[in-house]
C-alpha positions as CSV (number, residue, x, y, z in Angstrom):
1,X,2.0,43.5,117.4
2,X,2.2,40.2,119.3
3,X,5.1,39.2,117.1
4,X,6.9,42.4,117.9
5,X,6.5,41.8,121.6
6,X,7.9,38.2,121.2
7,X,10.9,39.5,119.3
8,X,11.5,42.3,121.8
9,X,11.3,39.7,124.7
10,X,13.8,37.5,123.0
11,X,16.2,40.4,122.5
12,X,15.9,41.4,126.1
13,X,16.5,37.8,127.2
14,X,19.5,37.6,124.9
15,X,20.9,40.8,126.2
16,X,20.4,39.7,129.8
17,X,22.2,36.5,129.1
18,X,25.1,38.3,127.5
19,X,25.4,40.8,130.3
20,X,25.5,38.1,132.9
21,X,28.2,36.2,131.0
22,X,30.1,39.5,130.7
23,X,30.8,39.5,134.4
24,X,32.4,36.1,134.2
25,X,34.8,37.0,131.4
26,X,37.1,39.9,130.6
27,X,35.6,43.2,129.5
28,X,37.9,43.4,126.4
29,X,36.6,40.2,124.8
30,X,32.9,41.0,125.2
31,X,32.8,44.7,124.6
32,X,32.5,44.5,120.8
33,X,29.8,41.8,121.1
34,X,27.8,44.0,123.5
35,X,28.1,47.0,121.2
36,X,27.1,45.0,118.2
37,X,24.1,43.7,120.0
38,X,23.0,47.1,121.1
39,X,23.3,48.4,117.5
40,X,21.3,45.4,116.1
41,X,18.6,45.9,118.8
42,X,18.3,49.6,117.9
43,X,18.1,48.8,114.2
44,X,15.5,46.1,114.8
45,X,13.2,48.5,116.6
46,X,13.1,51.0,113.8
47,X,10.0,50.4,111.7
48,X,8.8,51.5,108.3
49,X,8.1,55.2,107.9
50,X,5.4,56.6,105.7
51,X,5.7,60.1,104.2
52,X,2.7,61.9,102.9
53,X,3.5,63.6,99.6
54,X,1.4,66.5,98.6
55,X,1.0,68.2,95.3
56,X,2.8,71.5,94.6
57,X,2.4,74.2,92.0
58,X,-1.0,72.9,90.8
59,X,0.5,69.6,89.6
60,X,-2.2,67.4,91.1
61,X,0.5,64.8,91.9
62,X,0.2,63.4,95.4
63,X,0.8,60.1,97.2
64,X,3.2,58.5,99.7
65,X,6.8,57.4,100.1
66,X,7.6,54.4,102.2
67,X,11.0,54.2,104.0
68,X,12.0,50.7,105.0
69,X,15.2,49.9,107.0
70,X,17.4,47.3,105.3
71,X,20.5,45.4,106.4
72,X,24.0,47.0,106.4
73,X,22.6,50.5,107.2
74,X,20.6,51.0,104.0
75,X,17.1,52.3,103.5
76,X,14.6,51.4,100.7
77,X,12.5,54.5,99.5
78,X,9.4,53.6,97.5
79,X,7.4,56.5,96.0
80,X,3.9,56.1,94.7
81,X,2.1,59.1,93.2
82,X,-1.4,59.5,91.7
83,X,-2.1,62.2,89.1
84,X,1.5,61.8,87.9
85,X,3.1,63.1,84.8
86,X,2.7,60.4,82.1
87,X,5.1,61.9,79.6
88,X,8.5,61.2,81.1
89,X,10.8,60.8,84.1
90,X,10.6,63.1,87.1
91,X,13.7,63.5,89.2
92,X,13.3,62.9,93.0
93,X,15.6,63.5,95.9
94,X,15.8,63.7,99.6
95,X,16.6,67.3,100.6
96,X,17.5,69.0,103.8
97,X,14.7,71.3,105.1
98,X,11.0,71.1,104.9
99,X,8.6,71.4,101.9
100,X,8.0,75.0,103.0
101,X,11.7,75.8,103.2
102,X,13.6,73.3,101.1
103,X,17.4,73.4,100.6
104,X,17.6,73.2,96.8
105,X,20.8,71.0,96.9
106,X,19.8,67.3,97.1
107,X,21.1,65.4,100.0
108,X,20.3,61.9,98.7
109,X,19.3,61.2,95.0
110,X,16.4,58.9,94.4
111,X,15.6,57.1,91.2
112,X,13.3,59.1,88.8
113,X,9.6,58.8,89.3
114,X,8.2,57.1,86.1
115,X,4.5,56.7,85.7
116,X,4.1,57.5,89.4
117,X,6.6,55.0,90.8
118,X,10.1,55.0,92.1
119,X,12.1,52.4,94.1
120,X,15.5,53.3,95.4
121,X,18.0,51.9,98.0
122,X,19.8,54.7,99.7
123,X,23.1,53.8,101.4
124,X,22.3,55.4,104.7
125,X,20.4,54.1,107.8
126,X,16.8,55.0,108.2
127,X,17.7,56.7,111.5
128,X,19.8,59.2,109.5
129,X,16.9,60.1,107.2
130,X,14.3,60.3,110.0
131,X,16.2,62.4,112.5
132,X,14.3,65.4,111.3
133,X,14.7,68.2,108.9
134,X,14.4,66.4,105.6
135,X,11.8,66.1,102.9
136,X,11.3,64.1,99.7
137,X,10.8,66.3,96.7
138,X,9.7,65.4,93.1
139,X,10.6,67.8,90.2
140,X,8.6,68.3,87.0
141,X,11.4,67.0,84.7
142,X,15.2,67.0,84.3
143,X,14.8,70.0,82.0
144,X,12.8,71.9,84.6
145,X,14.3,71.0,88.0
146,X,13.2,74.4,89.5
147,X,9.5,73.4,89.3
148,X,8.6,71.3,92.3
149,X,5.5,69.1,91.6
150,X,5.2,67.1,94.9
151,X,6.8,67.1,98.3
152,X,6.5,65.4,101.6
153,X,8.2,66.2,105.0
154,X,9.8,63.1,106.5
155,X,8.5,62.6,110.1
156,X,10.8,62.4,113.0
């Protein structure tokens, strides 16, 4: 927590220094720099998000997914399940909707869950995924996509 405050303080000081130099120079030359700094500050403030994944349809599969912001507007999604299917790959996706009312068309594909684990880099910023109305869903198998075995609503 102390480190976050130090980083936040440094960002504020840097932004203050840039805004004071902006008044001494033309607006056209500093506008992109100010915009870039604002975007970098917003990205730096987003933290890792944990999604609780609950069993569905009597599967006994539950666990968590961790969403971590990366550079270049990408997000790492790591799924860890207990009670998992040990016989094969289980497709996983980020879907629009909630676990209670899931849009069956995947929004972002994730790597298959194998022996309870999946690790995927999605080419969208974490802010896009966490704006609300999305869930992480795990299917029984590629042959039985209609059977959902685990799901977790992504918090806003």
